[in-house]
C-alpha positions in Angstrom: 72.6 161.2 153.0 73.9 160.9 149.5 71.5 161.4 146.6 71.1 158.9 143.9 72.9 161.2 141.5 75.8 161.6 143.9 76.0 157.8 144.2 76.0 157.5 140.4 78.7 160.1 140.1 80.8 158.2 142.7 80.3 155.0 140.8 81.3 156.7 137.5 84.6 157.9 139.0 85.4 154.4 140.5 87.4 152.5 137.8 87.0 149.3 139.8 83.3 149.3 139.6 81.8 146.9 137.1 78.3 148.2 137.7 78.9 151.9 136.8 78.0 151.8 133.1 74.9 149.6 133.6 73.7 151.8 136.5 74.2 155.0 134.6 72.2 153.7 131.6 69.2 152.7 133.7 69.1 154.8 136.8 70.2 158.3 135.7 67.7 159.6 133.2 69.8 162.7 132.5 72.7 160.7 131.3 71.0 158.1 129.1 72.4 157.7 125.6 70.3 159.0 122.8 68.2 156.6 120.7 70.3 154.8 118.1 73.6 155.2 119.9 75.6 151.9 119.8 76.0 150.0 123.0 79.7 149.6 123.7 79.1 146.4 125.7 77.3 144.7 122.8 79.8 145.9 120.3 82.6 144.6 122.5 80.9 141.2 122.8 80.7 140.9 119.0 84.4 141.8 118.7 85.3 139.1 121.2 83.2 136.5 119.4 85.0 137.5 116.1 88.4 137.3 117.8 87.5 133.8 119.2 86.6 132.6 115.7 89.9 134.1 114.2 91.8 132.4 117.0 90.2 129.1 116.1 91.1 129.5 112.5 94.7 130.4 113.3 94.9 127.3 115.6 93.5 125.0 112.9 96.0 126.5 110.4 98.8 126.0 112.9 97.8 122.4 113.5 97.6 121.8 109.7 101.2 123.1 109.3 102.4 121.0 112.2 100.8 117.8 110.8 102.5 118.4 107.4 105.8 118.9 109.1 105.3 115.7 111.2 104.3 113.7 108.2 107.4 114.9 106.3 109.7 114.0 109.1 108.1 110.5 109.5 108.1 109.8 105.7 111.5 111.2 104.7 113.5 111.5 107.9 112.4 108.2 109.6 111.8 110.0 112.9 110.0 108.0 115.5 107.4 110.6 116.4 104.2 109.6 118.3 100.9 109.5 116.6 99.7 112.8 118.2 103.0 114.6 118.0 103.2 118.4 118.7 105.9 120.9 118.1 107.7 119.8 121.3 108.0 116.3 120.0 109.3 117.6 116.6 112.0 119.8 118.3 113.1 117.0 120.6 113.4 114.6 117.6 115.4 117.1 115.6 117.7 117.7 118.6 118.2 114.0 119.4 119.1 113.1 115.8 122.5 114.8 115.8 123.3 113.6 119.3 121.8 116.1 121.7 120.2 114.9 124.9 116.6 116.1 125.6 115.2 115.2 129.0 111.5 114.8 129.9 111.3 118.3 131.4 112.8 119.9 128.3 116.4 120.3 129.5 118.6 120.0 126.5 122.4 119.6 126.3 125.1 117.8 124.5 127.1 115.1 126.2 130.8 115.5 125.9 133.0 112.4 126.6 136.5 112.7 128.1 139.1 114.2 125.7 140.9 110.9 125.4 137.8 109.2 123.9 137.4 109.5 120.2 134.3 108.2 118.5 134.1 106.7 115.0 131.7 107.8 112.4 131.2 104.2 111.3 130.7 102.9 114.8 128.1 105.5 115.6 126.3 104.7 112.3 126.3 101.0 113.2 125.2 101.6 116.8 122.3 103.7 115.5 121.3 100.8 113.3 121.6 98.4 116.3 119.3 100.6 118.4 116.6 99.9 115.8 117.0 96.2 116.3 117.8 95.4 112.7 121.5 94.3 113.0 123.3 91.5 114.8 126.4 92.4 116.8 128.3 89.6 115.2 127.4 90.8 111.7 128.6 94.3 112.7 132.0 93.0 113.8 132.4 91.0 110.6 131.5 94.0 108.5 133.7 96.5 110.2 136.6 94.0 110.5 137.0 94.2 106.7 136.8 97.9 106.5 139.8 100.3 106.8 139.7 102.8 109.7 137.1 105.4 109.0 136.8 109.1 109.5 136.9 110.0 113.3 135.2 113.0 114.7 135.4 114.4 118.2 132.1 113.9 119.9 132.3 117.4 121.5 131.9 119.1 118.1 128.6 120.8 117.5 126.3 119.6 114.7 127.3 122.6 112.6 131.0 121.8 113.1 130.5 118.2 112.1 128.6 119.3 109.0 131.4 121.7 108.0 134.0 119.0 108.0 135.0 118.1 104.4 137.6 115.4 104.1 138.2 113.1 101.1 140.8 110.9 99.7 141.2 110.6 96.0 143.5 107.7 95.0 143.5 108.7 91.3 144.9 112.2 91.9 146.7 111.5 95.2 145.1 114.7 96.6 144.2 115.1 100.3 142.0 117.8 101.6 141.8 118.6 105.3 139.9 121.2 107.2 141.0 123.4 110.1 138.6 121.5 112.5 140.2 119.3 115.2 139.7 116.1 113.3 141.9 113.0 113.5 142.2 111.5 110.0 143.3 107.9 109.5 142.8 106.3 106.1 139.7 108.3 105.3 136.8 106.5 103.6 133.9 108.0 101.8 131.0 108.2 104.2 128.4 107.3 101.6 130.4 104.2 100.5 130.8 103.1 104.1 127.1 103.4 104.8 126.3 101.6 101.6 128.6 98.8 102.5 127.1 98.5 106.0 123.5 98.4 104.6 124.3 96.0 101.8 126.5 93.7 103.9 124.4 93.4 107.0 120.9 95.0 106.9 119.6 93.7 103.5 117.9 90.4 103.7 119.1 89.7 107.2 116.1 89.0 109.5 117.8 86.7 111.9 117.4 87.5 115.6 114.2 89.3 114.7 110.9 88.5 116.4 109.0 85.4 115.3 105.8 86.4 113.5 103.4 83.5 112.7 102.2 83.3 109.1 98.7 82.2 108.1 97.4 81.5 104.7 93.8 82.4 103.7 92.0 79.6 102.0 89.9 80.4 98.9 86.3 81.4 99.3 84.8 78.9 96.9 85.8 75.7 98.7 82.3 75.4 100.2 79.2 75.7 98.0 75.9 77.5 98.8 74.5 74.3 100.4 77.4 74.2 102.9 79.1 71.2 101.3 82.9 70.8 101.0 83.5 70.7 97.2 87.0 69.1 96.8 88.3 67.4 100.0 91.3 65.9 98.2 92.2 69.3 96.6 92.1 70.8 100.1 94.5 68.2 101.3 97.0 68.9 98.5 96.7 72.6 99.3 97.5 72.0 103.0 100.4 69.8 102.1 102.0 72.7 100.2 101.3 75.1 103.0 102.8 72.7 105.6 106.0 72.3 103.4 106.4 76.1 103.6 106.2 76.0 107.4 103.0 78.0 107.5 101.6 78.3 111.0 97.9 78.0 110.2 95.1 78.9 107.9 92.2 81.4 107.8 88.7 80.3 106.8 85.7 82.5 106.0 82.4 81.4 107.5 79.9 83.0 105.2 76.6 84.3 106.6 75.0 83.8 103.1 75.9 80.0 103.3 75.3 79.2 106.9 71.9 80.9 107.3 71.3 81.1 103.6 67.7 79.9 103.2 65.8 80.4 106.5 66.3 82.7 109.4 67.9 81.1 112.5 68.4 77.8 110.6 72.1 77.3 110.6 74.0 74.6 108.6 77.7 74.0 109.5 78.3 70.5 107.9 80.8 71.7 105.2 82.8 73.6 107.7 82.9 70.6 110.1 84.4 68.5 107.3 86.9 71.3 106.4 88.0 71.8 110.0 88.6 68.0 110.4 91.0 68.0 107.5 92.8 71.0 108.9 93.2 69.2 112.2 94.9 66.3 110.5 97.7 68.6 109.4 98.1 70.1 112.9 97.7 73.6 111.6 96.2 76.5 113.7 92.9 77.8 112.6 91.4 81.3 112.6 87.8 81.8 111.4 86.1 84.9 110.0 82.5 85.7 110.8 81.8 87.1 107.2 78.5 89.1 107.3 79.2 90.6 103.9 78.9 89.5 100.3 81.9 87.9 98.5 82.9 88.5 94.8 80.6 91.4 94.1 83.3 93.8 93.2 84.9 92.0 90.2 87.2 89.8 92.3 88.2 86.3 91.2 86.4 84.8 94.2 83.2 82.9 93.8 80.0 85.0 94.3 78.5 84.4 97.7 75.5 86.8 98.3 73.8 87.7 101.6 71.2 85.1 102.8 68.3 84.8 100.3 65.7 85.6 102.9 67.5 88.9 103.6 67.5 89.8 99.9 63.8 88.9 99.7 63.1 91.3 102.6 65.2 94.0 100.8 62.8 93.9 97.9 60.0 95.2 100.2 62.2 97.4 102.4 65.3 98.4 100.4 66.4 100.8 103.1 68.0 97.9 105.0 70.9 98.3 102.6 73.4 101.2 102.3 72.3 103.8 99.9 74.2 106.6 98.0 73.0 110.1 97.2 71.3 108.9 93.9 69.3 106.3 95.8 71.1 103.3 94.6 71.2 100.4 97.0 74.3 98.4 97.8 73.5 94.8 98.8 77.1 94.0 99.9 76.2 94.3 103.5 73.4 95.6 105.8 73.1 99.3 106.7 74.3 100.2 110.2 71.1 102.2 110.5 69.2 98.9 111.3 71.6 97.8 114.1 68.9 98.5 116.6 65.8 98.4 114.4 63.6 95.2 114.5 63.2 94.9 110.7 64.7 91.4 110.1 61.9 89.0 111.0 61.6 90.6 114.5 65.3 90.9 115.1 67.7 93.8 114.9 70.8 93.8 112.8 73.2 93.2 115.8 70.9 90.4 117.1 71.2 88.6 113.7 75.0 88.8 113.9 75.0 87.6 117.5 72.7 84.6 116.8 75.1 83.3 114.1 78.2 83.8 116.3 76.5 82.0 119.2 75.5 79.2 116.9 79.1 78.8 115.7 80.5 78.8 119.2 78.0 76.1 120.3 78.5 74.0 117.2 82.3 73.9 117.5 82.7 73.9 121.2 85.0 70.8 121.0 87.5 72.7 118.7 87.6 75.7 121.0 88.2 73.3 123.9 91.2 71.6 122.3 92.7 74.9 121.1 92.4 74.3 117.3 90.5 77.6 116.8 93.0 80.3 118.0 91.1 83.5 117.0 87.8 84.7 115.5 87.7 87.7 113.2 84.5 89.8 113.3 83.4 91.2 109.9 82.2 94.8 110.5 81.5 96.1 107.0 82.2 95.9 103.3 84.8 93.3 102.4 84.8 92.3 106.1 86.6 95.5 107.0 85.5 98.3 109.3 84.4 100.7 106.6 81.4 102.0 104.6 81.0 100.5 101.1 82.0 104.0 99.7 84.1 102.8 96.7 82.1 99.9 95.3 83.0 98.8 91.8 79.4 97.6 91.2 78.4 101.3 91.6 80.9 102.3 88.9 83.8 103.3 91.2 87.3 103.1 89.7 90.6 103.8 91.4 91.5 106.5 92.4 88.0 108.0 92.8 87.1 109.5 96.1 83.9 107.4 96.5 80.6 108.6 97.9 78.9 108.9 101.3 76.6 106.0 102.1 74.1 107.5 104.5 70.9 108.0 102.5 68.7 105.0 103.6 65.8 106.2 105.8 67.3 104.8 109.0 70.6 106.6 108.8 68.8 109.7 107.6 66.7 109.6 110.8 69.8 109.3 112.9 71.3 112.3 111.1 68.1 114.4 111.7 68.2 113.5 115.4 71.9 114.5 115.7 71.2 117.8 113.9 68.3 118.5 116.2 70.3 117.7 119.3 73.0 120.2 118.0 70.3 122.9 117.5 70.9 123.0 113.8 68.0 121.1 112.2 68.9 122.4 108.7 72.2 120.4 108.9 70.2 117.2 108.6 71.4 116.5 105.1 74.3 115.0 103.3 76.7 117.4 101.5 75.5 118.4 98.0 78.9 119.3 96.7 80.9 116.1 97.4 81.1 115.0 93.8 80.6 111.4 92.7 82.4 108.1 92.9 85.1 108.9 90.5 85.6 112.6 91.3 89.0 114.0 92.4 89.1 116.1 95.6 90.0 119.4 93.8 86.9 119.0 91.6 84.5 119.2 94.5 83.5 122.1 96.8 83.5 119.8 99.8 86.8 118.0 99.6 89.0 120.7 97.9 91.6 122.6 99.9 89.8 124.9 102.4 86.6 123.2 101.3 83.4 122.6 103.3 84.7 119.5 105.0 86.4 121.9 107.5 83.6 124.4 108.2 81.1 124.0 111.0 78.6 122.0 109.0 81.3 119.8 107.4 82.9 118.9 110.8 79.4 118.2 112.3 78.5 115.8 109.4 81.8 114.0 109.3 81.8 113.5 113.1 78.3 112.0 112.9 79.3 109.8 109.9 82.4 108.5 111.6 80.7 108.1 115.0 78.1 105.8 113.3 81.0 103.6 112.2 82.4 103.6 115.8 79.0 102.9 117.4 78.5 99.9 115.0 81.9 98.4 116.0 81.1 99.0 119.7 77.7 97.3 119.5 78.8 94.3 117.5 82.0 93.7 119.5 80.1 93.9 122.8 78.0 90.9 121.6 81.0 89.1 120.1 82.7 89.2 123.4 79.7 87.5 125.0 79.6 84.9 122.3 83.3 84.0 122.3 84.2 84.8 125.9 88.0 84.2 126.2 88.7 83.7 122.5 90.9 86.3 120.8 88.9 88.7 118.6 90.3 90.3 115.5 89.0 93.3 113.5 90.3 94.3 110.0 91.0 98.0 109.3 91.3 99.1 105.6 94.2 100.9 104.0 92.7 103.8 102.2 95.9 105.4 101.0 94.9 107.3 97.9 94.5 111.1 98.3 96.3 110.8 101.7 98.6 113.7 100.8 95.7 116.1 100.3 94.4 118.2 103.2 91.0 116.5 103.3 91.9 112.8 102.9 88.7 112.5 100.8 88.7 108.7 100.3 89.2 108.1 104.0 86.3 110.5 104.8 83.8 108.7 102.6 85.0 105.3 104.0 84.1 106.6 107.5 87.5 107.8 109.0 87.5 111.5 109.9 91.2 111.8 109.3 92.0 115.2 107.6 95.5 116.6 108.1 94.5 118.5 111.2 92.8 115.6 113.0 93.6 111.9 114.0 90.6 109.9 112.8 91.9 106.5 113.9 92.4 107.1 117.6 88.6 107.1 118.4 88.2 103.8 116.6 91.2 102.2 118.4 89.8 103.3 121.7 86.8 101.1 121.0 89.0 98.2 119.9 91.0 98.6 123.1 87.8 98.6 125.2 87.0 95.1 123.9 90.7 93.9 123.9 90.6 93.3 120.1 93.5 92.7 117.8 93.7 95.3 115.1 94.6 93.7 111.7 95.7 96.2 109.1 95.7 95.7 105.4 99.4 96.2 104.3 100.4 97.5 100.9 103.7 96.0 99.9 103.9 96.8 96.2 105.9 99.7 94.8 104.1 102.6 93.2 105.5 104.6 90.3 106.1 108.3 90.7 103.4 108.9 88.1 100.9 106.9 90.1 101.9 108.7 93.3 101.6 112.1 91.8 98.2 111.5 90.1 96.4 110.5 93.2 98.7 111.9 95.9 99.0 108.5 97.5 101.1 107.7 100.6 100.7 104.1 101.8 103.8 104.3 103.9 102.6 107.5 105.7 99.2 105.9 106.3 100.7 102.7 107.6 103.0 104.7 109.9 100.0 106.7 111.3 97.7 103.7 111.8 100.2 101.3 113.3 101.7 103.9 115.7 98.3 105.1 116.8 97.4 101.5 117.6 100.6 100.8 119.4 100.4 104.0 121.4 97.1 102.7 122.8 98.5 99.3 123.6 96.6 97.4 120.9 97.9 94.1 119.7 98.4 94.4 115.9 98.5 92.0 112.9 98.7 92.4 109.2 97.3 91.1 105.9 98.6 91.8 102.5 96.6 93.4 99.8 95.6 90.7 97.2 98.3 91.5 94.6 101.3 89.7 93.2 104.5 90.4 95.1 108.2 90.0 94.2 111.1 89.8 96.5 111.2 93.6 97.2 107.5 93.6 97.9 107.8 90.8 100.5 110.7 92.7 102.1 108.5 95.7 102.5 105.9 93.6 104.2 108.4 92.1 106.6 109.8 95.6 107.5 106.2 96.7 108.1 105.5 93.7 110.3 108.6 94.2 112.5 110.2 97.6 111.9 113.9 97.4 112.3 114.2 101.0 113.5 111.5 100.8 116.2 113.3 101.3 119.5 110.5 99.5 121.3 110.8 96.4 119.0 107.1 96.3 118.4 105.8 93.9 115.8 102.8 92.1 114.5 101.3 89.2 116.4 100.7 87.3 113.1 100.4 87.9 109.4 97.9 86.7 106.9 99.0 85.9 103.3 96.3 86.3 100.6 97.3 84.5 97.4 95.8 82.3 94.7 95.4 78.6 95.3 98.7 76.6 95.3 97.1 74.2 92.9 96.6 76.9 90.3 100.4 77.2 89.8 100.4 81.0 90.0 102.4 81.2 93.2 106.2 81.6 93.2 107.1 79.2 95.9 110.7 80.4 96.3 109.5 84.0 97.0 106.8 82.8 99.4 109.4 80.6 101.2 111.7 83.6 101.6 108.8 85.6 103.1 107.8 82.9 105.6 111.4 82.4 106.7 111.9 86.2 107.0 108.8 86.4 109.2 110.1 83.6 111.3 113.5 85.2 111.7 115.4 82.5 109.9 116.9 84.3 106.9 120.7 84.7 107.1 122.1 86.9 104.4 121.0 87.1 100.7 119.3 84.1 99.2 
């Protein structure tokens, strides 16, 4: 019979035993470690925890580098990378660009045609344009028919060999330079000039054979007064005559909560809208309506001031926490706080019940127009300016572009939600907003929260930003669930903002305060679009078509093209139907071209495009609209433009 000591010795000699060290420490008094001696197991556990944290930091750093590389390739290289691209996607795109074939399993090779086949540089360039869907074959033939034979390169050459070919023809000096590479030269033409001729002769202004995108015009907000009366019916008719002459497909009308339910709860007045819709029906235009649960004209816009219902404002005097609140305690009455979505503080109703009652009343009142198909879609207002966002950069609070804005989560209802989330996480001391996030007009580098490697990316920062953005997502989910019940088979639309300033900084500060957790190492739009897909909603994106100077771009590190690329591709990757609306600025011909290119990208291999586009502009009767430019835009959207106009 072995003794306990013999058994312990045997265990000590057995390298496979995972019980030896524990047994020796407890069962062999003669071999216990002296008091104060460090436990190797505990020390090893601490080292493992530290190594895990270092691994997480390295992974976040790697993802940040990858996201910057992907953003650069998208912006400057026009590479069709998916929204959540990784390094495999980057390598595949770089390989395919010079002509390599990359299969789904990663097998990579270069196709080599028979020796008798010789490809043309110009032909390959034009074919690559055609693959994007921007050129007509007939236009290509006409263009190439007037060009002399171009530089020809053997397709079997490697990318390095092709780049090393230097051939030019100088008529002024009668000098010819050829390389030792196996190249067949026939009347060489400068490549840059050839590409310029192809783009200027075919691509520019040529939107024929492109998808038909319906164009809607948004009617001014002040056409119906606060008593729900149509102010100028004859003026509306003149406006619609102009729109009809431009072949507009339809109009957009805001149905304001502050007008319809303006004086008493659950007392809805629709008379002015009934008169307006009857006039629109006369012109056989399509109609989309907006359920506008926000204030109009409170941010210095030219629109008429339309406040929230008076009975809501009166309740806000006794309970100001029904409105969004900033860190200084200032209330924003532009829309209701999402913290009361499920709180019965509005005459016995919750926030989402108030929205549902108005939507249901509209659907019942205009059942005949839905039945005959006049109302083609309903847009659901989900936040400030009718967009799915917090009122984080409100001019009434002193915000001026390009300030980062402020978090709007300091009413008592959202603060209670934050405390519950922190308690559930086991970190009750995280139940607070960041105290180093600056103010409305701060720059990211001036704050400890948004600066590079700032608190936005530590444990607390990620927790707070996740809760903040999840509140936005939950609000959209709750309201859209009821909207689907109210409007059944009618197409629903949600407007997503374009917060493009500070997009080139690591934190994307302006997007964070607006409710989109979208720093460089994370996609903040995909969770939102998953909810929109759940409810089969059309995503309408605010498109920026104006050109920004280099000084403006450098001062606020803006990137509207990069933001648009991310948002639209993230939506398309999830199968969402998309639409667009221009920012309310004056556009010239170049600005309209950029909007058309955004609506139906010429280089998209899948030929994806907007389902419709909304034009925001001054009233036609004010004389501030350039009809020729607007006519060009509508024809381009309809695919009717043939060459320069």
